[in-house]
N, C-alpha and C positions, 0 to 999 in steps of 0.2 A: 653668800660670798664664796667665790671659787678659789681653791688653793692649787697652785701649780704642782706638777709632779715633783719638781726639785724641792719646793717648800715642804711638800708632804714627806718626802724622804728625810729631809733635815729634821722636821718635827718628830718623826718616828725615831730617828737616830738619837735625838736628844732625850726622848722618853726612855729609850733602851739604856742609854748611859746612866740615867737616873735610876733605872730599875736594876742595873747590874749588881749593886750592893745588896739588893733584896733577893739574890739568888737566881736572877733571870739570866739565861744564857745569852751571849751576844749574838744578835742578828746582824748579819752583814748587810751592806747596802744592796738593795734589790731594785731591778728594773724589769719591765716587761718588753719582750721582743717577739716578733712573729714566730710561731711554731715552725720547726723544720723536721723532716722525717728522722734525722739523727737524734732528735729528742725522744722519739717514741719508745725505744728500748729502755731508756732510763726511767721515763714516766711509768711505763707498764711494769717495771721491776718493783715498784712500790706497792703493787697490789698483790698481796700474799695468798689470798684464797678467793673462792668464788663469791662468798658473802661480801667481802670487801669490794670485789669487782662490781657486784650489782649495786652496792651503796653508791659507788662512783658513777656507774653508767646506766643504772636502771635496766631497761630492756633494749637499749639502743644497739648493743652488739649481739649477734646471733649465737656466738660460741665463746666459751672460756677455755683456755686463755686466748686473748686476742694477739694478733701479730701486728708489728708496726704498720704494715700496709692496710690493716683493718682500721687502725686509728686514722690514717691519712684519708681513707675512704669516707669517714664520718664528716670530714671537713670539705667535701667537694662542692658544696652549694655556695652560691654567691652571697648568701645572707649570713654566712658563718665565718667568724674571725677567731682562730685559735692563737693563744699567746703562751709563751714560756717565761716563767720568772727565773731570772738568773742573778747571781751575785756579781760583784765588781770584777771578778776573775773569769766570769763566763760559766761558772758551775750552775747546772740546772737545779733549781730549788723547788719549783712548783709549776703548775699548769692550770689554765682556765680558758674556757671557750665563751665567746660572746656571740650572740645570735639575735638577729631581728626576727621575732616570731610572726610578724605580719608586715604588710607593705607600707604601713604608715611611718615606719622607722622612728616612732616616738618612744618605743619600748625596746630595751635590750634584755635578753634573758641570759643569765650566767648558767653554765653547765660544765660538766667534766672538771670540777674544781678538785684539785689534789695538791698536796705538799709532800715532799720526801718524808717517808714514814719515820726516819730518824730525827726529823726536825719538828715534828708535830708537838703542839703544846708550848711552843717557845716564841710565838708571835709572828712566825712567817706567814701563816694563813691570813691573819688580819692585815699584815702589810700588803700581801699580794692582792687581797680583795679591795683595800683602799686605793691601791694603784689602778686596779681595773675600774673602780667606780669613777675615778678622776678621768681616766681615758674615755670611758663611756660618755661622760658628760661633756668633756672638752673636745674630743675628736669625733664622736658619733652623734652628739647633740641630743641624746636620749633624755626624755623627761622623767622616765621611770625605769627601774631595773627590777627584774623578777628572778626568782629561782625556786627550785623545789628541793626539799630535803626529807629523807625518810625518818620516821620516828625512831628507828633502830640505829640512828646515827646522831646521838645527843651531842657529841663533841663538835660536829659540824654545825648543828643547830645553834649551840651556844656561841660559836665563833661568829656566825651570821648575825645573831641577835646583838652581840656585843658591839658591832659596828653600825647598827641602826636598822637592820632589816626587821620588819614587823610581819607577823603572821596575818594573812588575809583570807585563809581558807584551808581546808583539808581535802585530801584526795586519796584514793586507793588505787593500787596497781597490782596486776597479776605478774609476779616475778618468779620464774621457774616453778610455776604451779602453786605458789603460795600468795595469799593476799598480804601486801605490805601497805601500811598506812603512811601517809606523808603530809607535810605541811607546805603550802604555797606561801612564799614570803616576797615582800617588795620593799623598796626604798625609793624615795622621790628624788 
């Protein structure tokens, strides 16, 4: 059964109101809009060190710290669709990239997933991912969504797992001369 983005936001807002008495910080209403270059300095400011940068970008950027134009260059291909999560006032809350990994267009791969570092652990990442999942299914028609997460990023792994992503394999990457292990995950 497909849930519309409006219903998803309403359901999430209802859960947040119910959780507010349990000490959960209030998550504002969130939407996804296409990424613009003005978002880049905000998004990049959330990355405080090289390790955090590599957890976010793996080996996709040649140098740290990246510049906004480096971020824009990552999105130059026709199969890449970057989105920015914003609240109802237009404040940038998070970022996610959707990409077709092959020509079949039946699979979307999530990447460059990040939420404002001051908002982490408060439900924003889950809400952004749920919106991206709905967008992927409703607008892109994908049957499967995949992503990768490094083992040294347990908070991201648990966030993905909590919304239904399952581990389908492991992989290793050479990151700045070190071997980093990671998990491949998917959701149908």
